[in-house]
C-alpha positions as CSV (number, residue, x, y, z in Angstrom):
1,M,145.8,177.1,103.4
2,L,144.3,175.2,100.4
3,E,143.5,171.4,100.3
4,A,143.5,168.9,97.5
5,G,142.1,165.4,97.9
6,S,144.0,163.8,94.9
7,A,147.0,164.1,92.8
8,P,145.2,165.9,90.0
9,E,143.6,168.3,92.4
10,A,146.9,168.9,94.0
11,L,148.5,169.7,90.4
12,T,145.5,171.8,89.5
13,V,146.3,174.1,92.6
14,L,149.9,174.2,92.0
15,D,149.2,175.6,88.5
16,A,146.8,178.2,89.7
17,V,148.3,179.9,92.7
18,P,152.0,180.1,94.5
19,V,152.5,177.8,97.2
20,D,155.0,178.2,99.8
21,L,154.8,174.9,101.6
22,L,153.2,171.8,100.5
23,I,152.4,168.9,103.1
24,L,151.9,166.1,100.6
25,A,150.9,162.4,101.6
26,L,152.7,160.2,98.7
27,D,150.0,157.5,99.1
28,L,147.3,159.8,97.7
29,P,143.9,158.1,96.8
30,G,142.5,158.0,93.2
31,D,144.3,158.5,89.9
32,G,148.0,159.6,90.2
33,S,149.9,159.6,93.6
34,G,152.0,161.9,95.6
35,W,155.2,160.8,93.7
36,D,153.4,162.5,90.3
37,V,153.0,165.7,92.5
38,V,156.7,165.6,93.6
39,R,157.7,165.3,90.0
40,H,155.7,168.2,89.1
41,I,157.2,170.4,91.8
42,R,160.9,169.4,90.9
43,E,160.2,170.4,87.4
44,S,158.7,173.7,88.4
45,P,160.6,177.0,88.5
46,A,158.3,178.1,91.8
47,P,160.2,177.6,95.0
48,T,157.9,175.4,96.6
49,K,158.9,173.4,99.6
50,M,157.6,170.2,100.8
51,I,156.9,168.0,103.8
52,L,156.2,164.4,102.7
53,T,154.0,162.1,104.5
54,S,153.2,158.2,104.1
55,G,152.0,155.4,106.2
56,E,153.3,153.0,103.6
57,T,156.6,154.1,102.2
58,D,160.0,154.9,104.0
59,A,161.6,158.3,103.9
60,P,162.7,159.2,100.5
61,D,166.2,160.4,100.2
62,S,166.9,164.2,99.6
63,L,163.3,165.2,99.1
64,G,163.0,167.3,102.3
65,P,161.3,166.5,105.5
66,F,159.5,163.4,106.1
67,V,156.9,162.4,108.7
68,R,155.3,159.0,108.8
69,K,151.7,158.5,109.4
70,P,150.3,158.7,112.0
71,Y,152.0,161.9,113.1
72,Q,151.5,164.5,115.8
73,A,150.3,167.9,114.7
74,A,153.1,169.4,116.8
75,E,155.7,167.5,114.9
76,L,154.1,168.7,111.6
77,A,153.8,172.3,113.0
78,T,157.6,172.3,113.8
79,L,158.6,171.1,110.5
80,A,156.3,173.7,108.8
81,A,158.1,176.6,110.7
82,Q,161.6,175.2,110.1
83,S,160.8,174.9,106.6
84,L,159.5,178.3,106.3
85,N,162.2,179.8,108.4
86,W,160.0,181.2,110.8
87,P,161.3,182.1,114.4
88,R,161.0,179.5,117.2
89,P,158.3,180.4,119.6
90,P,159.2,181.6,123.1
91,Q,159.5,178.9,125.5
92,A,156.5,178.9,128.3
């Protein structure tokens, strides 16, 4: 797991290492925004999947799963597992 605190940091990480799944806040602080990162991923040949989050924006059309902030960790974990095609955990 890698973390980036801004759009420029996220772009640096994406250019440096393969990323299977990106959980991306569209309302990132500082220079740039999550939308800059989305554009970069869509233009990249790497098959990076995304889960988008925001507390200020509605769900964008056709970009993948979206979770409104604040969200529950279990909701995000379920979406991550689905996005990566992991099997469902056994029911307790």
